[in-house]
N, C-alpha and C positions, 0 to 999 in steps of 0.2 A: 405465632404459627410457623411451623417448619415449611420451607419451600418444597414444592412438589419435586420428586426425584426426576432425573432426566428420563425422557421417553425411551422405550425400547429401541436399541440401536444407537443411542447416543451416550451410553454409560459404560463403554468399554474402558479397560485400564489405561489405554494410551490415547483416548479421545480428548482433544482439546476442549475445554469447557467454556471459554469465552472468545475463541477464535473460530472463524467459519471453517467448517469442513463439509464435504458432501456426505449424504447418507451412506453411500457406498462408492467404491471405485475411485479412479484417478482424477485429480484436478491439477491444473497449473495456472497460467496467467489469468488475472482478473481482466474482464472485458466489458465494454459497453456500460460503464458506470454512469448512471443517470438518475436524477431525482424528479418525480412527477406526482403531484397531488398528494403530498404527505408520505410518499413511499420511496425509499432508496432501492434502486435495482442494482443487483450485482450479477452480471453474467460472467461466465468463467469457462476456460478451456477444460473439457471434460471427456473422459472415455466412459460412456455409460455401460460398457460391456466388459470392463476389466480393470485391474489394479495397476496397470502399467500404461505408459504413454502410447497413444495411437487412437485411430478412429475419431479424430477431433470433432467435437460437438460443442455447441454453446449451452452449458448448463445455465440455470437461472434461479436466483434466490431473491427474496424481498424482505425488507425490514422497515419499520417506522422509526427506529432509533439507532441504527448502526451497530447494535449489540445483539438483539434477538432476531435471528434469521429464520425464514421459512423457505425451504427449497420447493420450487414449483416445477411445472413441466419444462423440459428442454426447449430452447428457443430456436436453434438452428441445427439442422442435421446435414450430413454429407449429401452431395448430389453429383451430377456428372461433370461439374466444373472442379470438384475436389472436396477435400475435407475442410472443416470450418476453422481456420486459424484466427488469430487475435484481431481485435478492432475496437470500435468505440460506438457511442450512441449520443444522440441529441434529440431534443423536442423541437419540432418544426412549428413554432408558435405562429408564424406568419404565412404558413403554407407555401413556402418557396419551392418545395418539390412537387406540390400539387396532389398529395395523397390524403389531405385532411378530409374528414367527413363532418359537415355541420360545424358546430362550435368546438368540437374536440380535435385538438392538434394531434398529429401523428408522432409516434416514437420511431425514429430511424436508427437502424443498426448498420454500421459500415464494417465490413469484415474482409479477410483474405480468403479466397477460394484457392486452396493449395493443390493445384493440379499435380498429378503424378504421385499423390500420396494414397491413392485407392485404386482398385482395379478399374472402376468406372471412369476415372480421370487420367488413365495412362496416357502419357505423351502430351498432356496439356500443361500450360504454364501457370505460374502464380498470378492471379489477377485480383482486382479489388471490386467488391460487390456491395449491394444495398438490399436491405429488407426493411419492411415497414409494418407498424401496428397501428390500427385505428381504435383499439379497445384497451388502451393503457398498458400494453405490454403482455396481455394475456395470450395473444396469438400473433404470429408474424407471417407476412407474405413476402416472398422473394421477388424483387423487381424483375419484370418480364424481359427487360433489355440488358440484364447483367451479361458481362461485367461492365461497370461504369468507368473503370480505368484499366486499360490493357497492360500487359507486361512492359515495364520500363527497364528493369534489370532482373536477371535471374534470382529468384528468392525474394523479390521485393514483397513487403508484407507490413501488417499491423497499422492500418490507417487510423489516425486520430483526427477527428473533425471538431472545429471550434468556430464560434461566431466572432468576427472582428467588427465590433460596433463602429469604430471610427471609420473603417473602410467600407462599411455596409456590404460585406462579403463573407462567404464561408472560406475557411482555411483548412487544409488537410496536410498533416505531416505523415510521411511514409518512409519506412526504412528501405534502403536500396541494397547496398552491400558494403563490406569493409566498415568504415566509420562514416559513411555518407547517407544523408537523409534528403528526400525531396520534399519541398513545400509547394503545394498547389492551391489554386483558388477557384471559387465557383460562385455563381449567383442563384443557382437552382438546385444544388446538391446532387445533380445527376450528370452534369457535364463539367469536367475539370481541366484546368490549364496550368502549365508549369509556372511557378513564381520564381523559385531559386533552389539551388542545391546547398546544403549546409553540411559541413564536416565537423564531427564531434570526436576528437581524439580519445581513444580508449573506450568508446561506446559503440553499441550496436542494438538493434531491435527495439520494439515497443516504444516509439516516441510518444511523448505527451507535450502539449503546447497550450499555454493558458496565460491570460493577463493577470497581473497582481498589482496592488497598491502597496508601495513601500512605506513603512512607518519608521520615524515620525515625519518624514518629508512630505508624504502624500503624493509622491510622483508615481506615475503609471509606467510599468515595465511589462515585458513579456518574458516568461520563463519556459525553457525547453528542457525536458528530461529524457533520458534514455532508459533502457531496461534496468541497468544497474543502479538507477536512482541518481546518477551524476547529473548535474544541472548547469545550465548557462543562463545568464540574464542579459536581456537586450532591449532594444527599442525599435520602433518602426521609423524608417527614414525613407522618404519618397516611395512609400508603398511596399518596401522590402525590410527584412529584418537585419539588424546589425547587432550581433552578440558580442559581449565583452569578455575577453580572456578565455582561458582553458576551462573545460568542465570541472566543477567542484564536487568533491565526494559528499554525498548526502548521508549515507549510512555505512558504517565500517564493519557491520556484522557479516557473518559467513553465509547467510541464507536470505538475503534481501534482493528480490528480482522482479522484473516485469511491472514496475510501479505504474499506477494510473490514478487519475483524480476524477471525482464526480463532476458531471456537467449539470447545468440548469438548477443548481441550488438557489433558492430564492434570494434576491438582493437583500431582503430584510435580515436574512441569516448572515450572508456575506462570507461564509467560510469556504476555503479551498481544502478539500478533504482527500487524502491520499491513502491508498492501500497497496500492498505488494503480495506476491506469492512468496512464501517461505520455502524456497526450493531446497532439495537435498535432505529433507527430514526423513527419519526412520520411524516406521510404525509396524514392527513385526507382528504378524498374526492378526492384524486389524482388517476389517472389511473395506476400509477407505485408505487413500494414499494422498496426502497433501493437505496443507492448511494455508489460510491467508493471514497476513499480519493484522494487528489491531489497527483500525482506522485512526489516522492522525491528521490534525489541522496543520497546514503549512502557513507560515507567516514570513513575509519578506521584510528584512530590516535594513535600514539605510544608516549605517554607523560611520564613525570617523575614519575607519579603515576600509570602507566600501560596503557593497551589498552582500548580504548573506541570508540564508533561509533556514528556518527552524522547523522542527517536527514535534508535535505534542499530542498525546492521546486525546481523543474527543471526550468532552465533558460527560457524555452519556454513560460512560463506564460507571459513574456513581450509582446508577440504578441497580448495580450488582453488589453494592457494599452490604456486607452482612454483619460486620463488627469492626471496631477500630481500637487500636492501641497506640499510645503516644509516649514518647520519651523526650526529656529536655536535659541539656547540660550533662550528658553521659560521658564521663572521662574514660579514655582507653589507655591503659598503661602499655608500654612497649612489650609485645609478645604475650599478652594475656587476653585470650579470646573470651568473649561474653556471648552466651546464648540468650537472646532476648525473647525468642519465641520457639519453644521446642517442637511444635507441630508443623509438619509440611502442609502445603495447601495452595490455594489460588490467592495471589497477593497483588496489591497495588501499593508500593512502598515509596515514600518520599523522604529525603533527608538532606540536611546541611551539615557538612563536616569541615573542621579546621585541623590541619595537620602541621606538626613541627617540620622544619626543613629536613629533608632526607627521609621522612617517614612515608610508609605506604599503608594506605587504609584499604581494608577488604571487607565487603559485606558478602556473605554466602547465603544464598536463598535456595532452599530445597536441595542443597548439596552442590550448587553451582556458584563459583566465586566471581565477583566483580571487584577489580583492584584498581585503585588510583595510586600512581606513583608521583609523589611530589618532586622527586629528583628529575624524572624524565618528562614530567607533565603529560602523562598518558593515562588512558582509561582502557582496561583490558578485561575481556571475558570471552569464553567460548573459542579460545585460540586466536582471537582477533584483537587488534590494538588500534586505538584512535588517539590523535593528539588532542589535548584539552588545556585551555588556559583558565586561570582563576581571576577574572577581572574584579571580583568583589573580595578577593582574599580568602575565600572558602569555596569548597566544592558543593554544588547542588546536584542531586542525583535522584532519578526516579527509576524504579524497576517494576515491570509487569511480569509476573511469573504464572504461567499456565502449566498444564500437565507436561506438555512437550515443547515448550518454547520459553524464551527469555528475551525481553525487550528492555534495553537500557537507554536512558536519556540523560545526558549531562548538560549542565548550564542551560536549563530550561529549553532543551531541545536543539541546541546548536550542534551537539554531537549525539549520535545515536548508534547503537549496535543491536542488530536484530538477528536472532538465531534459533535454530531448533536444538532441543536437548532431549535426553531420555531421563526418566526418574532415577534417582540414586537411592538405592535401598538403605534404610536405616539412618538417613541424613536428618539432622534437626531442621526445623523450619527456617529460622533466621539467626545467624551469628554475625558478630562484628569483631574486628581485630585491627590493631595497628602494629606494624613491625618497623624496626629501624628508627623508632622514635615514638613519642606519644601523640595522641590525637584526641579531639573532643567532638562528640556529636552535639551540635548546637540544638538541633531539633530532628525528630524522626517520627513519622506517622506510618503505620501499617494497617491498611484496610484489607480484611479478609473478604473474598468474593464468593458469591454463590454461582452456581452454574447458569449460564445464559440459556441452556437447553431446557431448564426446568419449566420455563413459561413460553418457549418459542413455538411449540408444536401442539 
């Protein structure tokens, strides 16, 4: 049986088919990522009235599998304190804020009211506010005593709230200015007190803060990320954070920004799942503007040379697999390209490649090249380059290709590059080539994907 075609409004030529986009108009930062009773909630910066940034509102979409999304009513709209800038969400399981009704815990949104960004808020500062839902996220009520955090520094924004189990307290990470972030603590989610200031060189905006267990050691750490996805790893010492070293690059692509992770995913699942806004994309003639990256699982690894974090697409992508082709022991002679799939489309491609010294291997998907240089030990695509090592003696690579995006993962996600692209007219689907020497594809699997919108609405 053929899958149903995308619904009206989701079948335009430049509409991503397995990355989230709004029905119409502008989107940017993912906000308020939270899981509750089998549903993943994705709130997002949205202009419901136009295709350009402005009039910031919290849009809202829901999914049961991180792949098929349904956009629902907007959650937060501008008021006299300002427009609705970025923030986060938690489920208040133990009613620490006092908004719960009966046995149903409340869903709390923490956001920046951006004073001065609308006529109604002229002359007002950026402050941090709270809204709550007692019906599972269907409707929200803004807290009557907002703001809960007054201005600390001009432009302070993007509150991220997380529960600290060991300290029996709530923590809030807030961007201040420059490369400075404020960490605050609370016992009731309504009154907040300063814990410490953290500087992350080369970073600003959209902090995220969460605990992770490193493998294989089993040690517990805290990870803090900024908007550009750069991260630091640390531990709690005497109630405060001590982070180790300078921020580490997470993704080297040109369009990876405003990263956030879902809160309240069940312990039985145990995943830390991240998504980003793919900023800077082009969608000429389209009724929408902007897309999200594909959700990825983060894992913290405790290796011989220290801690590092990987990113890998969530397993639920397999629900879109429409067909599979496989190749084994495919020899690539120097300078002789091979087209292994002539048709362009939506792809999830995995491969292992061994190159001669000095050789460069290139896989081109829908006209967009991904190149590994064995001489420079680099992985390049979309005018971006990432360093990459080959600890096993061969390259492992995964490529997700949508209509207007390319996401590349090297060495099982230790290196990634995320970017927006435009279709290339007349390009073949998948070609492979080695230059400067021979190479061998040890294994390669290409899954063609169906549209996620076919069954989403």
